[in-house]
N, CA, C and O atoms as a GROMACS GRO file, in nm:
protein
  572
    1UNK      N    1   7.099  12.752   9.658
    1UNK     CA    2   7.090  12.630   9.581
    1UNK      C    3   7.214  12.546   9.608
    1UNK      O    4   7.326  12.596   9.606
    2UNK      N    5   7.193  12.417   9.633
    2UNK     CA    6   7.304  12.327   9.662
    2UNK      C    7   7.369  12.277   9.533
    2UNK      O    8   7.303  12.261   9.430
    3UNK      N    9   7.498  12.254   9.541
    3UNK     CA   10   7.570  12.196   9.428
    3UNK      C   11   7.556  12.045   9.433
    3UNK      O   12   7.514  11.989   9.534
    4UNK      N   13   7.592  11.978   9.324
    4UNK     CA   14   7.586  11.832   9.322
    4UNK      C   15   7.678  11.772   9.428
    4UNK      O   16   7.649  11.667   9.485
    5UNK      N   17   7.790  11.839   9.455
    5UNK     CA   18   7.883  11.793   9.558
    5UNK      C   19   7.824  11.794   9.697
    5UNK      O   20   7.869  11.719   9.785
    6UNK      N   21   7.723  11.880   9.718
    6UNK     CA   22   7.654  11.884   9.848
    6UNK      C   23   7.536  11.787   9.852
    6UNK      O   24   7.476  11.768   9.958
    7UNK      N   25   7.503  11.727   9.740
    7UNK     CA   26   7.387  11.640   9.730
    7UNK      C   27   7.421  11.491   9.727
    7UNK      O   28   7.337  11.408   9.758
    8UNK      N   29   7.545  11.458   9.689
    8UNK     CA   30   7.580  11.316   9.675
    8UNK      C   31   7.707  11.283   9.753
    8UNK      O   32   7.787  11.370   9.787
    9UNK      N   33   7.721  11.155   9.781
    9UNK     CA   34   7.843  11.102   9.839
    9UNK      C   35   7.874  10.973   9.763
    9UNK      O   36   7.783  10.895   9.734
   10UNK      N   37   8.000  10.951   9.732
   10UNK     CA   38   8.040  10.831   9.658
   10UNK      C   39   8.128  10.746   9.750
   10UNK      O   40   8.227  10.794   9.805
   11UNK      N   41   8.088  10.620   9.767
   11UNK     CA   42   8.157  10.530   9.857
   11UNK      C   43   8.189  10.400   9.783
   11UNK      O   44   8.103  10.344   9.715
   12UNK      N   45   8.310  10.354   9.798
   12UNK     CA   46   8.349  10.227   9.738
   12UNK      C   47   8.271  10.114   9.805
   12UNK      O   48   8.265  10.107   9.928
   13UNK      N   49   8.211  10.026   9.726
   13UNK     CA   50   8.135   9.914   9.780
   13UNK      C   51   8.201   9.780   9.749
   13UNK      O   52   8.189   9.686   9.828
   14UNK      N   53   8.268   9.770   9.637
   14UNK     CA   54   8.342   9.649   9.602
   14UNK      C   55   8.480   9.695   9.555
   14UNK      O   56   8.491   9.766   9.455
   15UNK      N   57   8.581   9.654   9.625
   15UNK     CA   58   8.718   9.699   9.601
   15UNK      C   59   8.758   9.674   9.455
   15UNK      O   60   8.737   9.565   9.404
   16UNK      N   61   8.816   9.776   9.388
   16UNK     CA   62   8.865   9.754   9.252
   16UNK      C   63   8.976   9.650   9.253
   16UNK      O   64   9.078   9.667   9.319
   17UNK      N   65   8.954   9.542   9.180
   17UNK     CA   66   9.051   9.432   9.175
   17UNK      C   67   9.011   9.336   9.064
   17UNK      O   68   8.903   9.349   9.006
   18UNK      N   69   9.098   9.241   9.034
   18UNK     CA   70   9.062   9.132   8.944
   18UNK      C   71   8.997   9.026   9.031
   18UNK      O   72   9.063   8.964   9.114
   19UNK      N   73   8.868   9.005   9.012
   19UNK     CA   74   8.793   8.909   9.092
   19UNK      C   75   8.785   8.777   9.017
   19UNK      O   76   8.751   8.772   8.899
   20UNK      N   77   8.819   8.669   9.088
   20UNK     CA   78   8.826   8.536   9.027
   20UNK      C   79   8.742   8.433   9.101
   20UNK      O   80   8.752   8.314   9.070
   21UNK      N   81   8.660   8.473   9.195
   21UNK     CA   82   8.583   8.380   9.276
   21UNK      C   83   8.476   8.309   9.194
   21UNK      O   84   8.424   8.363   9.097
   22UNK      N   85   8.445   8.189   9.234
   22UNK     CA   86   8.334   8.114   9.177
   22UNK      C   87   8.251   8.062   9.293
   22UNK      O   88   8.237   7.941   9.311
   23UNK      N   89   8.196   8.153   9.370
   23UNK     CA   90   8.116   8.116   9.486
   23UNK      C   91   8.016   8.226   9.515
   23UNK      O   92   7.992   8.312   9.430
   24UNK      N   93   7.956   8.224   9.633
   24UNK     CA   94   7.851   8.321   9.663
   24UNK      C   95   7.899   8.440   9.744
   24UNK      O   96   7.818   8.518   9.793
   25UNK      N   97   8.028   8.455   9.760
   25UNK     CA   98   8.078   8.574   9.829
   25UNK      C   99   8.210   8.615   9.766
   25UNK      O  100   8.270   8.541   9.689
   26UNK      N  101   8.251   8.734   9.800
   26UNK     CA  102   8.375   8.783   9.742
   26UNK      C  103   8.450   8.867   9.845
   26UNK      O  104   8.389   8.922   9.937
   27UNK      N  105   8.578   8.875   9.830
   27UNK     CA  106   8.656   8.961   9.918
   27UNK      C  107   8.640   9.105   9.874
   27UNK      O  108   8.612   9.132   9.757
   28UNK      N  109   8.659   9.195   9.963
   28UNK     CA  110   8.656   9.335   9.927
   28UNK      C  111   8.522   9.402   9.939
   28UNK      O  112   8.508   9.517   9.897
   29UNK      N  113   8.420   9.335   9.994
   29UNK     CA  114   8.290   9.398  10.011
   29UNK      C  115   8.298   9.503  10.121
   29UNK      O  116   8.354   9.479  10.228
   30UNK      N  117   8.244   9.620  10.093
   30UNK     CA  118   8.237   9.727  10.193
   30UNK      C  119   8.090   9.760  10.216
   30UNK      O  120   8.017   9.787  10.121
   31UNK      N  121   8.048   9.758  10.341
   31UNK     CA  122   7.911   9.792  10.376
   31UNK      C  123   7.896   9.944  10.372
   31UNK      O  124   7.980  10.017  10.425
   32UNK      N  125   7.788   9.991  10.309
   32UNK     CA  126   7.762  10.133  10.292
   32UNK      C  127   7.650  10.175  10.386
   32UNK      O  128   7.542  10.115  10.386
   33UNK      N  129   7.673  10.278  10.465
   33UNK     CA  130   7.572  10.334  10.554
   33UNK      C  131   7.492  10.438  10.475
   33UNK      O  132   7.548  10.537  10.429
   34UNK      N  133   7.362  10.415  10.459
   34UNK     CA  134   7.277  10.503  10.378
   34UNK      C  135   7.204  10.609  10.460
   34UNK      O  136   7.121  10.682  10.406
   35UNK      N  137   7.235  10.619  10.589
   35UNK     CA  138   7.167  10.714  10.675
   35UNK      C  139   7.179  10.857  10.622
   35UNK      O  140   7.289  10.903  10.590
   36UNK      N  141   7.066  10.926  10.613
   36UNK     CA  142   7.066  11.066  10.570
   36UNK      C  143   7.046  11.085  10.420
   36UNK      O  144   7.051  11.197  10.371
   37UNK      N  145   7.024  10.975  10.347
   37UNK     CA  146   7.005  10.984  10.202
   37UNK      C  147   6.874  10.917  10.163
   37UNK      O  148   6.825  10.827  10.232
   38UNK      N  149   6.817  10.961  10.053
   38UNK     CA  150   6.691  10.907  10.004
   38UNK      C  151   6.710  10.802   9.895
   38UNK      O  152   6.625  10.714   9.877
   39UNK      N  153   6.821  10.809   9.821
   39UNK     CA  154   6.846  10.718   9.709
   39UNK      C  155   6.990  10.671   9.712
   39UNK      O  156   7.079  10.739   9.763
   40UNK      N  157   7.011  10.552   9.655
   40UNK     CA  158   7.146  10.505   9.630
   40UNK      C  159   7.147  10.439   9.492
   40UNK      O  160   7.054  10.366   9.456
   41UNK      N  161   7.252  10.467   9.416
   41UNK     CA  162   7.272  10.404   9.287
   41UNK      C  163   7.408  10.337   9.292
   41UNK      O  164   7.510  10.404   9.310
   42UNK      N  165   7.411  10.206   9.277
   42UNK     CA  166   7.537  10.134   9.274
   42UNK      C  167   7.586  10.130   9.130
   42UNK      O  168   7.517  10.080   9.042
   43UNK      N  169   7.705  10.183   9.108
   43UNK     CA  170   7.767  10.182   8.975
   43UNK      C  171   7.865  10.066   8.969
   43UNK      O  172   7.954  10.055   9.053
   44UNK      N  173   7.848   9.981   8.869
   44UNK     CA  174   7.934   9.865   8.848
   44UNK      C  175   8.023   9.898   8.729
   44UNK      O  176   7.974   9.931   8.621
   45UNK      N  177   8.153   9.888   8.747
   45UNK     CA  178   8.250   9.919   8.641
   45UNK      C  179   8.333   9.795   8.613
   45UNK      O  180   8.409   9.750   8.699
   46UNK      N  181   8.319   9.740   8.495
   46UNK     CA  182   8.393   9.620   8.457
   46UNK      C  183   8.498   9.654   8.353
   46UNK      O  184   8.474   9.733   8.262
   47UNK      N  185   8.614   9.594   8.367
   47UNK     CA  186   8.723   9.618   8.274
   47UNK      C  187   8.732   9.509   8.169
   47UNK      O  188   8.632   9.447   8.133
   48UNK      N  189   8.851   9.487   8.121
   48UNK     CA  190   8.876   9.390   8.015
   48UNK      C  191   8.905   9.254   8.077
   48UNK      O  192   9.014   9.231   8.129
   49UNK      N  193   8.806   9.165   8.072
   49UNK     CA  194   8.820   9.031   8.128
   49UNK      C  195   8.843   8.929   8.020
   49UNK      O  196   8.868   8.962   7.904
   50UNK      N  197   8.834   8.804   8.059
   50UNK     CA  198   8.846   8.693   7.964
   50UNK      C  199   8.711   8.624   7.959
   50UNK      O  200   8.676   8.550   8.051
   51UNK      N  201   8.635   8.647   7.854
   51UNK     CA  202   8.500   8.592   7.846
   51UNK      C  203   8.496   8.474   7.750
   51UNK      O  204   8.526   8.486   7.631
   52UNK      N  205   8.458   8.360   7.805
   52UNK     CA  206   8.430   8.241   7.726
   52UNK      C  207   8.283   8.205   7.750
   52UNK      O  208   8.200   8.212   7.659
   53UNK      N  209   8.253   8.167   7.873
   53UNK     CA  210   8.115   8.136   7.912
   53UNK      C  211   8.083   8.196   8.049
   53UNK      O  212   7.995   8.146   8.120
   54UNK      N  213   8.153   8.302   8.086
   54UNK     CA  214   8.140   8.358   8.220
   54UNK      C  215   8.023   8.456   8.231
   54UNK      O  216   7.987   8.525   8.136
   55UNK      N  217   7.965   8.458   8.349
   55UNK     CA  218   7.863   8.556   8.385
   55UNK      C  219   7.899   8.608   8.524
   55UNK      O  220   7.928   8.530   8.615
   56UNK      N  221   7.895   8.738   8.539
   56UNK     CA  222   7.925   8.803   8.666
   56UNK      C  223   7.799   8.875   8.712
   56UNK      O  224   7.750   8.965   8.645
   57UNK      N  225   7.746   8.834   8.827
   57UNK     CA  226   7.624   8.894   8.881
   57UNK      C  227   7.658   8.976   9.005
   57UNK      O  228   7.727   8.929   9.095
   58UNK      N  229   7.609   9.098   9.006
   58UNK     CA  230   7.630   9.191   9.116
   58UNK      C  231   7.496   9.213   9.184
   58UNK      O  232   7.407   9.276   9.127
   59UNK      N  233   7.481   9.161   9.305
   59UNK     CA  234   7.355   9.168   9.380
   59UNK      C  235   7.371   9.262   9.499
   59UNK      O  236   7.470   9.256   9.571
   60UNK      N  237   7.272   9.349   9.519
   60UNK     CA  238   7.272   9.436   9.637
   60UNK      C  239   7.203   9.363   9.752
   60UNK      O  240   7.097   9.303   9.735
   61UNK      N  241   7.265   9.371   9.868
   61UNK     CA  242   7.211   9.316   9.992
   61UNK      C  243   7.190   9.430  10.091
   61UNK      O  244   7.258   9.532  10.084
   62UNK      N  245   7.094   9.411  10.182
   62UNK     CA  246   7.070   9.510  10.286
   62UNK      C  247   7.070   9.441  10.422
   62UNK      O  248   7.050   9.320  10.433
   63UNK      N  249   7.094   9.522  10.526
   63UNK     CA  250   7.106   9.469  10.660
   63UNK      C  251   7.072   9.580  10.759
   63UNK      O  252   7.097   9.698  10.732
   64UNK      N  253   7.018   9.543  10.872
   64UNK     CA  254   6.992   9.640  10.978
   64UNK      C  255   7.118   9.673  11.055
   64UNK      O  256   7.124   9.775  11.124
   65UNK      N  257   7.221   9.587  11.043
   65UNK     CA  258   7.348   9.612  11.112
   65UNK      C  259   7.460   9.626  11.009
   65UNK      O  260   7.445   9.588  10.893
   66UNK      N  261   7.569   9.681  11.054
   66UNK     CA  262   7.684   9.707  10.967
   66UNK      C  263   7.764   9.579  10.946
   66UNK      O  264   7.876   9.566  10.996
   67UNK      N  265   7.706   9.483  10.870
   67UNK     CA  266   7.769   9.354  10.852
   67UNK      C  267   7.735   9.296  10.715
   67UNK      O  268   7.622   9.308  10.667
   68UNK      N  269   7.835   9.233  10.652
   68UNK     CA  270   7.808   9.158  10.528
   68UNK      C  271   7.818   9.009  10.553
   68UNK      O  272   7.804   8.929  10.460
   69UNK      N  273   7.844   8.969  10.679
   69UNK     CA  274   7.864   8.828  10.707
   69UNK      C  275   7.740   8.758  10.764
   69UNK      O  276   7.730   8.636  10.754
   70UNK      N  277   7.646   8.833  10.823
   70UNK     CA  278   7.525   8.769  10.875
   70UNK      C  279   7.411   8.870  10.881
   70UNK      O  280   7.434   8.991  10.890
   71UNK      N  281   7.289   8.819  10.878
   71UNK     CA  282   7.171   8.902  10.892
   71UNK      C  283   7.130   8.980  10.769
   71UNK      O  284   7.035   9.058  10.775
   72UNK      N  285   7.197   8.960  10.657
   72UNK     CA  286   7.165   9.036  10.537
   72UNK      C  287   7.064   8.961  10.449
   72UNK      O  288   7.049   8.839  10.459
   73UNK      N  289   6.996   9.037  10.363
   73UNK     CA  290   6.901   8.980  10.269
   73UNK      C  291   6.918   9.049  10.134
   73UNK      O  292   6.948   9.169  10.128
   74UNK      N  293   6.900   8.974  10.028
   74UNK     CA  294   6.910   9.031   9.894
   74UNK      C  295   6.794   9.128   9.873
   74UNK      O  296   6.681   9.101   9.914
   75UNK      N  297   6.823   9.240   9.808
   75UNK     CA  298   6.719   9.335   9.769
   75UNK      C  299   6.658   9.283   9.640
   75UNK      O  300   6.728   9.271   9.538
   76UNK      N  301   6.531   9.251   9.642
   76UNK     CA  302   6.463   9.193   9.527
   76UNK      C  303   6.478   9.281   9.404
   76UNK      O  304   6.446   9.400   9.407
   77UNK      N  305   6.525   9.222   9.295
   77UNK     CA  306   6.540   9.293   9.168
   77UNK      C  307   6.663   9.381   9.157
   77UNK      O  308   6.688   9.439   9.052
   78UNK      N  309   6.741   9.391   9.264
   78UNK     CA  310   6.860   9.478   9.264
   78UNK      C  311   6.984   9.399   9.225
   78UNK      O  312   7.071   9.373   9.307
   79UNK      N  313   6.989   9.362   9.098
   79UNK     CA  314   7.100   9.282   9.046
   79UNK      C  315   7.136   9.331   8.905
   79UNK      O  316   7.048   9.366   8.826
   80UNK      N  317   7.264   9.332   8.877
   80UNK     CA  318   7.314   9.366   8.742
   80UNK      C  319   7.405   9.252   8.698
   80UNK      O  320   7.476   9.194   8.779
   81UNK      N  321   7.401   9.222   8.570
   81UNK     CA  322   7.481   9.113   8.515
   81UNK      C  323   7.577   9.168   8.410
   81UNK      O  324   7.539   9.247   8.323
   82UNK      N  325   7.701   9.124   8.419
   82UNK     CA  326   7.804   9.161   8.321
   82UNK      C  327   7.842   9.036   8.244
   82UNK      O  328   7.875   8.933   8.304
   83UNK      N  329   7.838   9.042   8.110
   83UNK     CA  330   7.870   8.926   8.027
   83UNK      C  331   7.970   8.958   7.917
   83UNK      O  332   7.996   8.875   7.830
   84UNK      N  333   8.027   9.080   7.920
   84UNK     CA  334   8.124   9.119   7.818
   84UNK      C  335   8.220   9.222   7.876
   84UNK      O  336   8.193   9.282   7.981
   85UNK      N  337   8.331   9.242   7.808
   85UNK     CA  338   8.433   9.337   7.852
   85UNK      C  339   8.381   9.480   7.858
   85UNK      O  340   8.291   9.520   7.784
   86UNK      N  341   8.442   9.557   7.948
   86UNK     CA  342   8.427   9.702   7.954
   86UNK      C  343   8.283   9.752   7.961
   86UNK      O  344   8.246   9.849   7.895
   87UNK      N  345   8.202   9.684   8.041
   87UNK     CA  346   8.064   9.726   8.058
   87UNK      C  347   8.049   9.809   8.186
   87UNK      O  348   8.126   9.796   8.281
   88UNK      N  349   7.948   9.893   8.185
   88UNK     CA  350   7.909   9.970   8.303
   88UNK      C  351   7.762   9.940   8.326
   88UNK      O  352   7.682   9.939   8.232
   89UNK      N  353   7.726   9.916   8.452
   89UNK     CA  354   7.586   9.891   8.486
   89UNK      C  355   7.553   9.969   8.612
   89UNK      O  356   7.643  10.009   8.687
   90UNK      N  357   7.425   9.990   8.636
   90UNK     CA  358   7.386  10.057   8.759
   90UNK      C  359   7.264   9.989   8.818
   90UNK      O  360   7.181   9.930   8.748
   91UNK      N  361   7.256   9.998   8.951
   91UNK     CA  362   7.144   9.943   9.025
   91UNK      C  363   7.090  10.056   9.113
   91UNK      O  364   7.159  10.103   9.203
   92UNK      N  365   6.969  10.100   9.086
   92UNK     CA  366   6.908  10.213   9.157
   92UNK      C  367   6.814  10.162   9.265
   92UNK      O  368   6.731  10.075   9.240
   93UNK      N  369   6.827  10.218   9.386
   93UNK     CA  370   6.738  10.184   9.497
   93UNK      C  371   6.688  10.314   9.559
   93UNK      O  372   6.768  10.398   9.600
   94UNK      N  373   6.558  10.329   9.566
   94UNK     CA  374   6.495  10.449   9.623
   94UNK      C  375   6.428  10.414   9.756
   94UNK      O  376   6.420  10.298   9.795
   95UNK      N  377   6.381  10.516   9.823
   95UNK     CA  378   6.304  10.497   9.945
   95UNK      C  379   6.386  10.468  10.068
   95UNK      O  380   6.336  10.409  10.164
   96UNK      N  381   6.513  10.508  10.067
   96UNK     CA  382   6.595  10.488  10.187
   96UNK      C  383   6.539  10.572  10.300
   96UNK      O  384   6.493  10.684  10.279
   97UNK      N  385   6.543  10.519  10.419
   97UNK     CA  386   6.496  10.593  10.536
   97UNK      C  387   6.346  10.606  10.545
   97UNK      O  388   6.296  10.676  10.633
   98UNK      N  389   6.272  10.541  10.456
   98UNK     CA  390   6.126  10.551  10.456
   98UNK      C  391   6.060  10.431  10.523
   98UNK      O  392   5.938  10.417  10.519
   99UNK      N  393   6.140  10.344  10.583
   99UNK     CA  394   6.085  10.228  10.651
   99UNK      C  395   6.083  10.102  10.569
   99UNK      O  396   6.069   9.993  10.625
  100UNK      N  397   6.097  10.112  10.437
  100UNK     CA  398   6.091   9.993  10.353
  100UNK      C  399   6.229   9.933  10.325
  100UNK      O  400   6.238   9.820  10.277
  101UNK      N  401   6.335  10.005  10.354
  101UNK     CA  402   6.472   9.960  10.327
  101UNK      C  403   6.551   9.957  10.457
  101UNK      O  404   6.526  10.035  10.548
  102UNK      N  405   6.647   9.866  10.464
  102UNK     CA  406   6.739   9.862  10.577
  102UNK      C  407   6.846   9.970  10.559
  102UNK      O  408   6.866  10.020  10.448
  103UNK      N  409   6.912  10.007  10.665
  103UNK     CA  410   7.008  10.118  10.664
  103UNK      C  411   7.138  10.084  10.591
  103UNK      O  412   7.195  10.171  10.524
  104UNK      N  413   7.186   9.962  10.603
  104UNK     CA  414   7.317   9.926  10.548
  104UNK      C  415   7.301   9.840  10.423
  104UNK      O  416   7.215   9.752  10.418
  105UNK      N  417   7.385   9.867  10.322
  105UNK     CA  418   7.380   9.792  10.196
  105UNK      C  419   7.520   9.762  10.147
  105UNK      O  420   7.616   9.832  10.181
  106UNK      N  421   7.531   9.658  10.066
  106UNK     CA  422   7.658   9.625  10.002
  106UNK      C  423   7.631   9.546   9.874
  106UNK      O  424   7.522   9.492   9.856
  107UNK      N  425   7.731   9.540   9.788
  107UNK     CA  426   7.722   9.464   9.663
  107UNK      C  427   7.805   9.337   9.678
  107UNK      O  428   7.918   9.341   9.728
  108UNK      N  429   7.748   9.226   9.636
  108UNK     CA  430   7.820   9.098   9.637
  108UNK      C  431   7.828   9.046   9.494
  108UNK      O  432   7.728   9.044   9.422
  109UNK      N  433   7.946   9.004   9.455
  109UNK     CA  434   7.970   8.948   9.322
  109UNK      C  435   7.966   8.796   9.328
  109UNK      O  436   8.029   8.735   9.414
  110UNK      N  437   7.892   8.736   9.237
  110UNK     CA  438   7.895   8.591   9.217
  110UNK      C  439   7.928   8.565   9.072
  110UNK      O  440   7.891   8.642   8.984
  111UNK      N  441   7.996   8.456   9.047
  111UNK     CA  442   8.040   8.424   8.912
  111UNK      C  443   8.000   8.284   8.873
  111UNK      O  444   7.985   8.196   8.958
  112UNK      N  445   7.984   8.264   8.744
  112UNK     CA  446   7.965   8.131   8.689
  112UNK      C  447   8.048   8.122   8.562
  112UNK      O  448   8.077   8.224   8.498
  113UNK      N  449   8.085   8.002   8.526
  113UNK     CA  450   8.163   7.982   8.404
  113UNK      C  451   8.288   7.903   8.433
  113UNK      O  452   8.305   7.849   8.542
  114UNK      N  453   8.376   7.897   8.335
  114UNK     CA  454   8.495   7.812   8.348
  114UNK      C  455   8.624   7.890   8.365
  114UNK      O  456   8.727   7.830   8.395
  115UNK      N  457   8.624   8.021   8.346
  115UNK     CA  458   8.749   8.097   8.351
  115UNK      C  459   8.725   8.234   8.414
  115UNK      O  460   8.756   8.337   8.353
  116UNK      N  461   8.669   8.235   8.535
  116UNK     CA  462   8.630   8.361   8.598
  116UNK      C  463   8.750   8.448   8.630
  116UNK      O  464   8.838   8.409   8.706
  117UNK      N  465   8.753   8.566   8.572
  117UNK     CA  466   8.859   8.664   8.597
  117UNK      C  467   8.816   8.796   8.537
  117UNK      O  468   8.819   8.815   8.415
  118UNK      N  469   8.775   8.889   8.623
  118UNK     CA  470   8.724   9.016   8.574
  118UNK      C  471   8.774   9.130   8.662
  118UNK      O  472   8.749   9.131   8.782
  119UNK      N  473   8.845   9.227   8.601
  119UNK     CA  474   8.877   9.347   8.678
  119UNK      C  475   8.750   9.432   8.689
  119UNK      O  476   8.690   9.469   8.588
  120UNK      N  477   8.710   9.461   8.812
  120UNK     CA  478   8.585   9.534   8.830
  120UNK      C  479   8.582   9.602   8.966
  120UNK      O  480   8.666   9.577   9.052
  121UNK      N  481   8.484   9.689   8.982
  121UNK     CA  482   8.461   9.759   9.108
  121UNK      C  483   8.314   9.799   9.114
  121UNK      O  484   8.245   9.801   9.012
  122UNK      N  485   8.268   9.831   9.233
  122UNK     CA  486   8.134   9.884   9.251
  122UNK      C  487   8.141  10.001   9.348
  122UNK      O  488   8.209   9.996   9.450
  123UNK      N  489   8.068  10.107   9.313
  123UNK     CA  490   8.064  10.226   9.396
  123UNK      C  491   7.920  10.261   9.426
  123UNK      O  492   7.834  10.249   9.339
  124UNK      N  493   7.894  10.304   9.549
  124UNK     CA  494   7.761  10.352   9.587
  124UNK      C  495   7.759  10.502   9.572
  124UNK      O  496   7.844  10.572   9.628
  125UNK      N  497   7.664  10.552   9.497
  125UNK     CA  498   7.643  10.695   9.483
  125UNK      C  499   7.517  10.726   9.563
  125UNK      O  500   7.406  10.701   9.519
  126UNK      N  501   7.537  10.782   9.681
  126UNK     CA  502   7.427  10.818   9.769
  126UNK      C  503   7.378  10.956   9.730
  126UNK      O  504   7.458  11.049   9.714
  127UNK      N  505   7.246  10.972   9.715
  127UNK     CA  506   7.192  11.098   9.665
  127UNK      C  507   7.073  11.144   9.746
  127UNK      O  508   7.016  11.071   9.827
  128UNK      N  509   7.039  11.272   9.721
  128UNK     CA  510   6.928  11.339   9.788
  128UNK      C  511   6.950  11.340   9.938
  128UNK      O  512   6.869  11.290  10.016
  129UNK      N  513   7.064  11.399   9.976
  129UNK     CA  514   7.098  11.411  10.117
  129UNK      C  515   6.994  11.495  10.190
  129UNK      O  516   6.944  11.593  10.135
  130UNK      N  517   6.962  11.456  10.312
  130UNK     CA  518   6.864  11.531  10.389
  130UNK      C  519   6.917  11.666  10.435
  130UNK      O  520   6.840  11.756  10.468
  131UNK      N  521   7.049  11.680  10.437
  131UNK     CA  522   7.114  11.807  10.472
  131UNK      C  523   7.236  11.822  10.384
  131UNK      O  524   7.293  11.723  10.340
  132UNK      N  525   7.279  11.946  10.359
  132UNK     CA  526   7.400  11.965  10.277
  132UNK      C  527   7.519  11.892  10.339
  132UNK      O  528   7.539  11.892  10.460
  133UNK      N  529   7.597  11.829  10.254
  133UNK     CA  530   7.716  11.758  10.300
  133UNK      C  531   7.834  11.851  10.306
  133UNK      O  532   7.844  11.945  10.227
  134UNK      N  533   7.922  11.826  10.400
  134UNK     CA  534   8.048  11.899  10.401
  134UNK      C  535   8.134  11.844  10.288
  134UNK      O  536   8.109  11.732  10.241
  135UNK      N  537   8.234  11.918  10.242
  135UNK     CA  538   8.323  11.864  10.137
  135UNK      C  539   8.386  11.730  10.175
  135UNK      O  540   8.406  11.644  10.089
  136UNK      N  541   8.419  11.712  10.302
  136UNK     CA  542   8.478  11.585  10.345
  136UNK      C  543   8.377  11.470  10.333
  136UNK      O  544   8.413  11.361  10.290
  137UNK      N  545   8.251  11.494  10.371
  137UNK     CA  546   8.148  11.392  10.360
  137UNK      C  547   8.121  11.355  10.215
  137UNK      O  548   8.097  11.239  10.183
  138UNK      N  549   8.127  11.453  10.128
  138UNK     CA  550   8.096  11.433   9.987
  138UNK      C  551   8.218  11.394   9.906
  138UNK      O  552   8.208  11.373   9.785
  139UNK      N  553   8.335  11.383   9.969
  139UNK     CA  554   8.458  11.351   9.898
  139UNK      C  555   8.481  11.450   9.785
  139UNK      O  556   8.518  11.411   9.674
  140UNK      N  557   8.458  11.579   9.813
  140UNK     CA  558   8.462  11.682   9.710
  140UNK      C  559   8.571  11.783   9.737
  140UNK      O  560   8.594  11.826   9.851
  141UNK      N  561   8.638  11.820   9.630
  141UNK     CA  562   8.729  11.935   9.633
  141UNK      C  563   8.661  12.042   9.549
  141UNK      O  564   8.642  12.023   9.429
  142UNK      N  565   8.626  12.153   9.609
  142UNK     CA  566   8.556  12.260   9.536
  142UNK      C  567   8.658  12.353   9.472
  142UNK      O  568   8.758  12.392   9.533
  143UNK      N  569   8.631  12.388   9.348
  143UNK     CA  570   8.718  12.483   9.276
  143UNK      C  571   8.634  12.594   9.216
  143UNK      O  572   8.688  12.684   9.151
   0.00000   0.00000   0.00000
């Protein structure tokens, strides 16, 4: 029987930082390679921001190539919105490697409002590995 450490891999998708952008892209996006996994859940972690009228939208994009600058498309319905301090959200995507999803994915943050400033990060939790992962692949220290 495999342990959870052999079943999942956690990869940073949006660098932990105070994000202040008010546009359709953000710095710190990391493209995640989903090869060898059946599911991915993007975990959005928001800290203590300054909320007046701000909305932070986290959209998952997919691409056939390892790029966040061109050729990507939004995954329909794969969006989470943060409107208050210290929230956690998740975006679940299934069917990886089944022909309906592209291999590479990333999270893009867009903001609206008058005082955008939110400490946040996004992590991809890749699950249901087709083969057991090594501790290095799974970012795991076994004890």
